[in-house]
C-alpha positions in Angstrom: 56.1 -72.6 -61.1 59.1 -70.3 -60.5 60.8 -68.4 -57.7 61.6 -65.6 -60.1 65.3 -66.5 -60.5 64.7 -68.7 -63.4 61.7 -69.2 -65.6 61.0 -72.7 -66.9 60.0 -73.4 -70.5 56.3 -73.4 -71.1 54.6 -76.8 -71.1 54.1 -78.5 -74.4 50.6 -79.4 -75.6 51.3 -83.0 -74.7 52.4 -82.1 -71.2 49.3 -80.0 -70.7 47.1 -82.9 -71.9 48.8 -85.3 -69.5 48.4 -82.9 -66.6 44.7 -82.4 -67.3 44.1 -86.1 -67.6 46.0 -86.8 -64.4 43.9 -84.2 -62.6 40.7 -85.8 -63.9 41.7 -89.3 -62.8 43.0 -88.0 -59.4 39.8 -85.9 -58.8 37.6 -88.9 -59.4 39.6 -91.3 -57.3 40.1 -88.8 -54.4 36.4 -88.1 -54.3 35.6 -91.9 -54.2 38.1 -92.3 -51.4 37.0 -89.2 -49.4 40.3 -87.4 -49.6 41.7 -84.3 -51.3 43.4 -84.5 -54.7 46.6 -83.3 -53.0 46.5 -86.2 -50.5 45.6 -88.7 -53.2 48.5 -87.6 -55.4 50.9 -88.3 -52.5 49.9 -92.0 -52.5 50.9 -94.8 -54.8 47.5 -94.4 -56.4 48.5 -90.9 -57.5 51.6 -92.3 -59.1 49.5 -94.9 -60.9 47.1 -92.2 -62.1 50.0 -90.3 -63.5 51.4 -93.3 -65.3 48.0 -94.1 -66.7 47.6 -90.6 -68.0 50.9 -90.9 -69.8 
């Protein structure tokens, strides 16, 4: 994401895999808990899902 002032480097393949896996884990958990992925990712469960994906 960029505001136009500065463009970040593109994600590496590994970063893309981690992001995709995090989204998979978060989608499943959020659905089970009856919340949006965005809300889930703001919880400690979201942090745990990210660490698990890494």
